[in-house]
C-alpha positions as CSV (number, residue, x, y, z in Angstrom):
1,X,95.9,108.9,102.3
2,X,94.5,105.7,104.6
3,X,93.3,103.0,102.8
4,X,90.6,101.3,104.8
5,X,89.3,97.7,104.3
6,X,85.6,96.6,105.4
7,X,84.2,93.4,105.9
8,X,80.5,91.8,106.4
9,X,80.6,88.9,109.2
10,X,83.9,87.4,108.1
11,X,83.7,84.2,107.5
12,X,86.3,81.1,107.6
13,X,86.9,77.9,105.3
14,X,86.9,75.4,107.9
15,X,88.3,76.5,110.9
16,X,90.7,79.5,108.5
17,X,90.4,82.8,107.7
18,X,91.1,83.5,104.1
19,X,95.1,84.7,104.3
20,X,94.2,87.9,102.6
21,X,91.7,89.2,105.9
22,X,95.2,89.4,108.5
23,X,97.0,92.6,109.1
24,X,100.1,92.5,111.3
25,X,101.2,94.2,114.1
26,X,104.5,94.0,116.0
27,X,107.4,95.9,117.5
28,X,110.7,94.5,116.0
29,X,111.2,91.6,117.8
30,X,107.7,89.8,117.2
31,X,104.5,89.2,114.8
32,X,101.2,89.0,115.4
33,X,99.0,88.5,112.8
34,X,95.0,89.5,113.6
35,X,92.0,88.2,111.6
36,X,88.9,90.1,110.2
37,X,87.1,87.9,112.4
38,X,89.5,89.7,115.7
39,X,91.1,86.8,115.9
40,X,94.6,86.4,116.2
41,X,96.3,83.3,115.0
42,X,99.8,83.5,114.8
43,X,102.2,84.6,117.1
44,X,105.5,83.7,117.9
45,X,106.8,84.7,120.9
46,X,109.2,86.0,122.2
47,X,111.3,86.1,119.0
48,X,110.0,85.9,114.9
49,X,111.7,82.4,114.7
50,X,110.6,81.4,118.2
51,X,107.7,78.3,118.8
52,X,104.5,79.9,118.0
53,X,102.4,81.2,121.1
54,X,99.1,81.5,118.6
55,X,99.3,78.6,115.6
56,X,95.8,78.2,114.6
57,X,97.3,79.9,111.1
58,X,98.3,76.3,110.6
59,X,96.1,74.3,112.6
60,X,92.6,75.9,112.5
61,X,91.5,72.3,115.2
62,X,93.6,72.3,117.6
63,X,96.1,75.5,117.3
64,X,96.0,78.6,119.8
65,X,94.5,81.8,119.2
66,X,93.6,85.5,121.5
67,X,90.2,86.1,119.8
68,X,88.2,88.8,120.6
69,X,85.0,88.9,118.6
70,X,81.9,90.3,118.7
71,X,78.7,87.5,120.1
72,X,76.4,88.8,117.0
73,X,75.2,86.4,114.2
74,X,76.5,89.7,111.8
75,X,78.5,92.6,112.4
76,X,80.1,94.6,109.9
77,X,83.9,95.2,109.9
78,X,86.3,98.4,108.8
79,X,89.9,98.2,109.7
80,X,93.3,100.8,108.9
81,X,96.1,101.1,110.0
82,X,96.4,104.7,111.7
83,X,98.2,106.9,109.5
84,X,102.2,106.4,109.4
85,X,101.8,104.1,112.3
86,X,102.1,99.8,112.9
87,X,99.0,100.7,115.2
88,X,96.2,98.9,113.8
89,X,92.5,100.2,114.2
90,X,89.6,97.8,113.8
91,X,85.9,98.9,114.2
92,X,82.8,96.3,114.7
93,X,79.1,97.4,114.0
94,X,76.4,95.4,114.8
95,X,73.0,96.3,115.1
96,X,72.8,97.4,118.5
97,X,76.3,99.1,118.6
98,X,79.4,99.9,117.4
99,X,83.2,99.2,119.0
100,X,86.6,100.1,117.9
101,X,89.6,98.2,119.3
102,X,93.2,99.0,118.3
103,X,95.9,96.9,118.9
104,X,99.5,96.8,119.4
105,X,102.8,95.2,120.4
106,X,103.7,98.0,122.6
107,X,107.1,99.9,122.7
108,X,108.3,102.8,124.4
109,X,110.2,106.1,123.4
110,X,113.7,104.2,124.2
111,X,112.4,101.6,121.5
112,X,111.0,98.0,122.6
113,X,110.4,96.2,125.9
114,X,112.1,94.0,127.7
115,X,109.2,92.0,127.5
116,X,106.3,91.4,124.4
117,X,103.1,93.0,125.7
118,X,100.4,92.7,123.2
119,X,97.7,95.1,124.5
120,X,94.2,95.3,123.1
121,X,91.9,98.4,123.3
122,X,88.0,98.3,123.7
123,X,86.6,101.7,123.4
124,X,82.7,102.3,122.9
125,X,81.3,104.2,120.5
126,X,78.0,103.7,120.0
127,X,75.3,101.6,121.8
128,X,76.7,98.2,122.9
129,X,79.0,95.4,121.9
130,X,79.1,92.4,123.6
131,X,82.5,90.9,122.8
132,X,83.7,87.2,123.1
133,X,87.4,86.4,124.4
134,X,88.9,83.4,124.2
135,X,92.8,82.9,124.9
136,X,93.9,79.4,123.9
137,X,97.8,79.1,124.4
138,X,99.8,76.7,121.7
139,X,101.1,73.4,122.1
140,X,103.9,74.0,120.3
141,X,102.8,71.3,118.0
142,X,102.2,68.6,121.0
143,X,105.5,69.0,122.6
144,X,104.2,70.9,125.2
145,X,101.6,71.3,127.5
146,X,100.3,74.4,128.7
147,X,99.6,75.1,132.7
148,X,98.1,77.1,134.5
149,X,99.8,78.7,138.0
150,X,98.6,80.9,141.1
151,X,100.9,83.7,141.5
152,X,100.2,86.9,144.3
153,X,100.2,88.8,141.2
154,X,97.7,86.6,138.9
155,X,97.4,83.4,137.2
156,X,100.1,83.1,134.4
157,X,100.0,80.3,132.1
158,X,103.4,78.5,131.4
159,X,104.2,77.3,127.6
160,X,107.5,75.5,128.3
161,X,110.2,78.3,129.0
162,X,107.3,80.3,127.9
163,X,104.9,82.8,130.8
164,X,102.6,84.1,129.7
165,X,99.9,86.6,131.5
166,X,96.8,88.0,130.8
167,X,95.9,91.7,131.9
168,X,92.4,93.5,131.6
169,X,90.6,96.2,133.4
170,X,88.0,95.4,136.0
171,X,85.1,95.3,133.2
172,X,86.1,92.3,131.8
173,X,83.8,89.2,133.3
174,X,86.2,85.8,133.1
175,X,83.7,83.3,132.5
176,X,86.7,79.9,132.4
177,X,90.5,79.9,133.3
178,X,91.9,76.6,133.3
179,X,95.2,74.9,131.7
180,X,94.1,74.7,128.7
181,X,91.6,78.0,128.1
182,X,90.5,81.4,129.6
183,X,87.5,82.9,128.2
184,X,85.8,85.7,129.0
185,X,83.3,88.7,127.8
186,X,82.9,92.2,127.6
187,X,80.0,94.9,126.9
188,X,81.0,97.9,125.7
189,X,78.9,101.0,126.1
190,X,79.0,104.5,124.2
191,X,82.4,106.3,125.8
192,X,83.6,103.4,127.6
193,X,87.2,102.2,127.4
194,X,88.6,98.7,128.6
195,X,91.5,96.3,128.0
196,X,92.5,93.3,127.2
197,X,96.9,92.3,127.3
198,X,98.7,89.9,127.4
199,X,102.5,89.7,128.9
200,X,105.3,87.5,127.5
201,X,108.5,86.2,128.3
202,X,110.9,83.1,128.1
203,X,113.4,82.0,130.4
204,X,113.3,85.2,132.6
205,X,111.1,87.1,135.0
206,X,107.9,88.4,134.0
207,X,107.2,91.9,134.3
208,X,104.1,92.6,135.1
209,X,103.3,96.6,134.2
210,X,99.9,98.2,135.6
211,X,96.8,97.8,133.0
212,X,96.9,101.8,132.6
213,X,100.8,101.9,131.8
214,X,100.1,98.8,129.0
215,X,97.1,101.4,127.6
216,X,99.3,104.7,127.5
217,X,101.9,102.4,125.4
218,X,99.4,101.9,122.6
219,X,99.7,105.8,121.9
220,X,103.8,106.2,122.7
221,X,104.1,103.2,120.2
222,X,101.8,105.1,117.8
223,X,104.0,108.1,118.1
224,X,107.0,106.2,118.1
225,X,106.2,104.2,115.0
226,X,105.1,108.0,113.0
227,X,107.8,109.3,114.5
228,X,110.3,107.3,112.7
229,X,107.7,107.2,109.5
230,X,107.7,111.0,109.1
231,X,111.5,111.2,109.4
232,X,112.2,108.8,106.2
233,X,113.1,111.1,103.6
234,X,111.1,109.8,100.6
235,X,109.2,112.3,98.9
236,X,108.4,110.8,95.2
237,X,106.2,108.4,93.2
238,X,103.7,106.6,95.5
239,X,104.7,108.4,98.5
240,X,101.8,107.4,100.9
241,X,102.2,103.4,100.0
242,X,106.2,103.4,99.7
243,X,105.6,104.3,103.3
244,X,103.3,101.7,104.0
245,X,106.0,99.3,102.4
246,X,108.7,100.8,105.1
247,X,106.7,100.0,107.9
248,X,106.0,96.6,107.3
249,X,109.5,96.3,106.3
250,X,110.4,97.1,110.0
251,X,107.9,94.3,110.9
252,X,110.7,92.4,109.9
253,X,114.1,93.9,111.2
254,X,115.0,91.9,114.1
255,X,116.2,94.7,116.2
256,X,118.1,92.7,118.9
257,X,120.2,92.4,116.3
258,X,120.1,94.0,112.8
259,X,118.7,91.0,110.7
260,X,115.8,91.2,108.4
261,X,113.4,87.9,108.3
262,X,112.1,87.5,105.2
263,X,108.9,87.2,106.4
264,X,106.7,86.3,110.0
265,X,105.2,83.6,109.3
266,X,106.2,79.8,108.5
267,X,104.7,76.9,105.8
268,X,102.0,79.5,104.0
269,X,101.3,77.7,101.1
270,X,102.5,79.1,97.5
271,X,99.9,77.0,96.1
272,X,96.8,75.6,98.7
273,X,97.0,71.7,99.3
274,X,100.9,71.8,97.5
275,X,104.3,70.9,98.9
276,X,105.9,74.8,98.8
277,X,105.1,75.7,101.9
278,X,108.7,76.8,103.7
279,X,109.7,78.5,106.9
280,X,110.7,81.9,105.8
281,X,111.6,83.4,110.1
282,X,115.1,83.9,108.5
283,X,117.4,86.1,107.0
284,X,118.6,85.5,103.6
285,X,121.6,87.2,102.2
286,X,119.5,88.0,99.1
287,X,116.8,89.0,100.6
288,X,118.7,91.6,103.4
289,X,120.8,93.3,100.4
290,X,117.6,93.6,98.9
291,X,115.9,94.9,102.0
292,X,118.9,97.5,102.2
293,X,118.3,98.8,99.2
294,X,115.3,99.7,99.8
295,X,115.6,101.4,102.9
296,X,118.4,103.3,101.2
297,X,115.7,104.8,99.2
298,X,113.3,105.2,101.3
299,X,116.1,107.8,103.4
300,X,115.7,104.8,106.9
301,X,119.7,105.0,107.2
302,X,119.9,103.6,110.5
303,X,117.9,101.1,109.3
304,X,120.0,100.1,106.1
305,X,123.4,100.7,108.5
306,X,122.2,98.3,111.3
307,X,120.9,95.7,108.0
308,X,124.9,95.8,106.6
309,X,126.5,95.5,109.8
310,X,124.7,92.5,111.0
311,X,125.2,90.6,107.2
312,X,128.8,91.5,107.1
313,X,129.8,90.1,110.0
314,X,127.6,87.2,110.7
315,X,129.1,86.5,106.8
316,X,132.7,87.0,108.5
317,X,132.1,84.7,111.5
318,X,130.8,81.7,109.6
319,X,133.1,82.3,106.5
320,X,134.8,82.0,104.2
321,X,131.6,81.3,102.1
322,X,128.4,82.6,102.8
323,X,125.2,80.5,103.6
324,X,122.2,81.3,101.4
325,X,120.4,81.9,104.9
326,X,121.2,82.6,108.9
327,X,119.1,82.9,112.1
328,X,118.1,86.3,113.3
329,X,120.4,85.7,115.9
330,X,123.2,85.4,113.5
331,X,124.0,81.6,113.8
332,X,123.6,78.6,111.6
333,X,119.4,77.3,109.8
334,X,118.8,74.3,111.5
335,X,117.9,71.8,109.4
336,X,114.0,70.6,108.3
337,X,111.7,69.2,110.6
338,X,108.0,68.3,110.1
339,X,106.2,69.6,113.1
340,X,102.4,67.1,113.0
341,X,100.1,70.3,112.1
342,X,97.3,69.9,110.1
343,X,98.8,72.9,107.5
344,X,96.9,75.8,106.8
345,X,93.8,74.2,104.4
346,X,95.5,70.9,104.6
347,X,98.8,72.1,102.8
348,X,101.8,70.1,103.9
349,X,104.5,69.3,104.8
350,X,104.4,72.2,108.0
351,X,107.8,72.7,107.9
352,X,110.1,74.5,110.7
353,X,113.8,75.3,109.1
354,X,114.6,75.6,105.5
355,X,117.2,73.4,103.6
356,X,118.4,75.8,101.6
357,X,121.1,77.1,103.8
358,X,123.7,74.6,102.0
359,X,122.8,75.4,98.6
360,X,125.0,77.4,96.9
361,X,123.3,80.6,95.4
362,X,125.9,82.3,92.9
363,X,123.7,85.2,92.4
364,X,124.9,86.4,96.6
365,X,127.9,87.8,95.4
366,X,126.3,90.7,93.5
367,X,123.7,91.0,96.0
368,X,126.5,91.6,98.1
369,X,128.6,93.8,95.9
370,X,126.2,96.1,94.9
371,X,124.8,96.7,98.0
372,X,127.9,98.1,99.2
373,X,128.4,100.2,96.5
374,X,124.9,101.5,96.9
375,X,126.0,102.1,100.5
376,X,128.9,104.0,99.8
377,X,127.2,106.2,96.8
378,X,125.1,107.1,99.9
379,X,127.8,108.8,101.5
380,X,128.8,105.9,103.7
381,X,131.8,104.7,104.7
382,X,132.9,100.9,105.2
383,X,135.7,99.9,107.9
384,X,138.3,97.7,106.6
385,X,137.2,94.4,107.9
386,X,134.3,94.7,105.8
387,X,136.6,96.1,102.5
388,X,138.4,92.8,103.7
389,X,135.4,90.8,103.3
390,X,134.1,92.1,99.9
391,X,138.1,91.5,98.7
392,X,137.3,88.1,99.3
393,X,134.1,87.6,98.2
394,X,134.8,89.0,94.8
395,X,137.8,86.8,94.6
396,X,135.4,83.6,95.3
397,X,133.0,84.6,92.4
398,X,136.0,85.2,90.4
399,X,136.6,81.5,91.0
400,X,133.3,80.1,91.2
401,X,131.2,81.6,88.8
402,X,131.8,78.6,86.2
403,X,130.0,76.0,88.6
404,X,126.2,74.7,88.3
405,X,124.1,76.5,91.5
406,X,120.3,76.1,92.8
407,X,119.8,79.7,91.1
408,X,118.0,82.2,93.0
409,X,114.9,80.3,93.0
410,X,116.4,77.9,95.2
411,X,115.4,74.9,92.6
412,X,116.6,71.3,93.6
413,X,117.6,71.1,89.9
414,X,121.3,72.8,89.3
415,X,122.0,74.7,86.0
416,X,123.9,77.4,85.1
417,X,121.3,80.0,85.5
418,X,121.7,82.9,83.8
419,X,120.7,85.4,86.5
420,X,123.4,83.9,87.8
421,X,126.3,84.9,85.6
422,X,124.8,87.9,85.3
423,X,124.6,88.6,89.1
424,X,128.3,87.1,88.9
425,X,129.2,89.8,86.4
426,X,127.7,92.4,88.4
427,X,129.5,91.4,91.6
428,X,132.8,91.7,89.5
429,X,131.5,95.2,88.3
430,X,131.3,96.5,91.1
431,X,134.4,94.9,92.6
432,X,136.6,96.6,90.4
433,X,134.5,100.2,90.7
434,X,135.3,99.7,94.2
435,X,138.6,99.1,93.9
436,X,139.1,102.0,91.3
437,X,137.6,104.2,93.8
438,X,139.9,102.9,96.4
439,X,137.3,101.3,98.5
440,X,138.8,97.9,98.6
441,X,141.9,96.4,97.7
442,X,143.2,96.7,94.4
443,X,145.6,93.9,94.3
444,X,142.9,91.5,92.3
445,X,141.6,94.4,90.3
446,X,142.6,93.0,86.8
447,X,141.9,89.5,87.6
448,X,138.1,91.0,88.6
449,X,138.0,92.7,85.6
450,X,138.9,90.0,83.1
451,X,137.0,87.6,84.6
452,X,134.1,90.2,84.4
453,X,134.2,89.8,80.7
454,X,134.5,86.3,80.0
455,X,131.3,86.2,82.2
456,X,129.4,88.7,79.8
457,X,131.4,86.7,76.9
458,X,129.9,83.6,78.4
459,X,126.4,84.4,78.8
460,X,126.2,86.0,75.2
461,X,127.1,83.0,74.0
462,X,125.4,80.4,76.0
463,X,122.3,82.5,77.4
464,X,120.6,83.9,74.4
465,X,118.3,82.7,72.4
466,X,117.2,83.6,68.7
467,X,114.3,81.4,68.7
468,X,112.9,83.3,71.9
469,X,114.4,86.3,70.7
470,X,115.3,86.4,75.0
471,X,118.1,85.1,77.9
472,X,116.4,82.0,79.0
473,X,116.9,80.5,82.4
474,X,119.7,78.3,81.6
475,X,121.6,77.6,78.3
476,X,120.1,74.9,76.4
477,X,116.5,75.6,77.4
478,X,113.5,78.1,76.2
479,X,111.8,78.3,79.4
480,X,112.3,81.9,80.6
481,X,112.9,83.7,84.1
482,X,111.7,86.7,85.9
483,X,114.2,87.4,87.7
484,X,116.1,89.1,84.5
485,X,114.5,92.0,85.6
486,X,117.1,92.3,88.4
487,X,120.2,92.4,85.8
488,X,118.8,95.5,84.0
489,X,122.2,97.0,84.3
490,X,124.0,93.9,82.1
491,X,122.3,96.1,79.7
492,X,125.8,97.6,79.1
493,X,126.7,94.8,77.7
494,X,124.8,94.2,75.4
495,X,122.3,96.3,72.8
496,X,119.4,97.7,74.7
497,X,117.4,95.6,72.7
498,X,118.4,92.2,73.5
499,X,117.4,93.1,77.2
500,X,114.1,94.9,76.2
501,X,113.5,92.1,73.8
502,X,113.6,89.9,77.1
503,X,111.3,91.6,79.1
504,X,108.4,91.6,76.3
505,X,109.1,87.7,76.2
506,X,109.2,87.4,80.2
507,X,105.5,90.1,79.8
508,X,104.1,87.7,76.8
509,X,104.7,84.3,79.0
510,X,104.9,85.2,82.5
511,X,102.7,87.8,82.9
512,X,99.3,87.6,83.5
513,X,97.5,91.0,83.7
514,X,100.1,93.1,85.7
515,X,101.2,89.8,87.4
516,X,104.2,87.4,86.7
517,X,104.9,84.1,87.4
518,X,109.0,83.7,88.4
519,X,109.6,81.4,85.7
520,X,108.4,79.1,82.6
521,X,105.8,76.7,84.3
522,X,105.5,77.9,87.8
523,X,101.6,78.3,87.3
524,X,101.2,74.6,87.5
525,X,101.8,74.5,91.5
526,X,102.1,78.1,92.8
527,X,100.6,81.8,91.9
528,X,102.0,84.8,91.1
529,X,105.3,86.5,92.6
530,X,104.1,89.9,93.6
531,X,108.0,91.3,94.0
532,X,108.6,90.2,90.1
533,X,106.4,92.6,88.8
534,X,108.0,95.1,90.7
535,X,111.0,94.2,89.3
536,X,110.1,94.5,85.7
537,X,109.0,98.0,86.5
538,X,111.9,98.9,87.5
539,X,113.7,97.3,84.8
540,X,111.7,99.2,82.4
541,X,112.2,102.5,84.3
542,X,115.8,102.3,84.1
543,X,116.2,101.3,80.9
544,X,114.1,104.4,79.5
545,X,110.6,102.7,78.8
546,X,109.2,104.9,81.7
547,X,105.7,105.3,80.2
548,X,105.4,101.3,80.3
549,X,106.7,101.2,83.5
550,X,103.8,103.6,85.0
551,X,101.2,102.1,83.7
552,X,102.1,98.7,85.6
553,X,103.2,100.0,88.0
554,X,99.5,101.3,88.8
555,X,97.9,98.6,87.2
556,X,100.0,96.4,89.8
557,X,99.1,98.1,93.1
558,X,95.4,98.2,92.1
559,X,95.9,93.9,92.0
560,X,97.5,94.0,95.4
561,X,95.7,97.1,97.2
562,X,93.3,94.9,99.1
563,X,94.7,94.6,102.4
564,X,95.7,97.8,104.0
565,X,98.9,97.9,101.4
566,X,100.3,94.8,103.2
567,X,101.7,92.6,100.5
568,X,101.6,88.6,100.4
569,X,104.3,86.5,98.6
570,X,102.0,85.4,95.9
571,X,98.7,86.4,94.2
572,X,96.2,83.5,92.7
573,X,96.2,85.6,89.5
574,X,92.0,83.8,88.6
575,X,91.0,83.9,92.1
576,X,92.7,87.2,93.8
577,X,94.1,85.0,96.9
578,X,96.8,85.8,98.6
579,X,99.5,83.2,99.0
580,X,102.5,82.6,100.8
581,X,104.5,83.7,103.5
582,X,103.2,87.2,105.2
583,X,104.1,90.2,105.6
584,X,106.5,89.2,102.6
585,X,109.9,91.7,103.0
586,X,110.5,91.1,98.6
587,X,107.0,92.6,97.9
588,X,107.3,95.2,99.7
589,X,111.2,96.3,99.0
590,X,111.0,95.5,95.3
591,X,107.5,98.2,95.7
592,X,109.8,100.8,97.1
593,X,112.5,100.3,94.4
594,X,110.1,100.6,91.5
595,X,108.4,103.3,93.0
596,X,112.3,104.8,93.0
597,X,112.8,104.7,89.7
598,X,109.5,106.0,88.7
599,X,110.3,109.4,90.7
600,X,113.5,109.9,89.1
601,X,115.8,107.8,91.3
602,X,119.0,105.8,90.6
603,X,119.1,102.1,90.7
604,X,122.8,101.0,91.5
605,X,121.5,98.5,88.3
606,X,121.1,101.6,86.2
607,X,124.1,103.0,84.9
């Protein structure tokens, strides 16, 4: 099944495109966002967490961009990804003709290139279409001033330590080139084939391949994507969309290290004009564990192993305590700074860095131990260093579960969040099982078992509300938390009716059709959180409510099906507008795990 999106003459609002108008291209190191109007408004090069080369996404007036758009007053756009590929095809149809743009951040058969190569092939299909080409480098939020350097091979833009060269075929007519911009024009005719590409490198020499080799590598990249996707062994429900979500998650796996970014952008608002605008270009322990789970279900062994190895090595290096998140290179995340950018549609502040780095989130213990169990259950073997780490984490969990924390949602108010306690129970339950099976040291097995049982007693004593007939957000409140869907395995400690009653209460209070808000009151400042819908599907399916889960899954897919299978963090239930950072790993991984359970697969929390 091929998902296609069409649009008549995309419009911008004060220079900003709708978030759902963006598609992504990438190569496992960087991700660029391409608007329906042919504008690349976001690209951090050479890495996902580098300063952006193009940042018009966050500052419509002053941001950099790379635009390839018809000069016609009106036109029609038809867009799709090639089957089982992250190579993007866009057809522009005007009154005078039709042309296709094929876009890729190129790789080769051996993996990513040692430089960044963003390629845009333009083919004439009918009549004539004249395109305007504009390359405007960003200024790194006003901290550098791009300047043009003449070299024997061609003109090179210097943007701080980043060098960028535009390469193009001979039929591209350059109209203007100076320090601030390059403008050109290209007219296609039936059968014509043209190329425009950007080459980028930071702090090292810039390779300049021939234009025909760049063109060839679009198809090489397409082959590499298809080869990867077609070797995945998932064969269950919603298979085409599962493959598309796996391909989206592949964007976020940073191939130089194995880290998994939460998303490829920063500061896209959870509510337009609001303050909840965060930098997601880092690797969260929670998100990485859940992505590993999704990769295992999809059959991506290499990616799940690389991510788990990076995660355990990074935690050990910065231990003994886990941090909530790390950089893609495995370093500590910087404190937040606030560059002077307008923000998407005026949403302030724009952030670089993330202060969640210093939060206590005890639910991470459950994430790590459950992921280790999943990895082992899939037929793999953990090393002695990892086994020691898991034992250490289990002991930390046994000591720290009584503490208040910031919870899965990284809130400023610390509480005894119910989800955190259930996740600690899950961590120690997995630790006991791993010790019984001989995967980790058994010295503390008895302690883990006793603390696990104490956690269960504490939860059932303090977190259940007879009034709400649900497990609440934290003791002493009537508020609810959709993260309860992630802890459905706790059903083994209570009557199944309690968990099912909790799921029902969540749908009634937090649900808006198939969409769900994260917690009580969230609708006042943000959109519905897509992952929560799929977490509920997984929980319902894993607890035997398969018909209800299937209906919810189908409705959720229809609701978020408007952008080629790519998912944002949130959706406004009233308008359908996308919100939050993009592509969003949590949304895609939650969808894969939900589809796996509906296909009869096992959730590591289900038995």
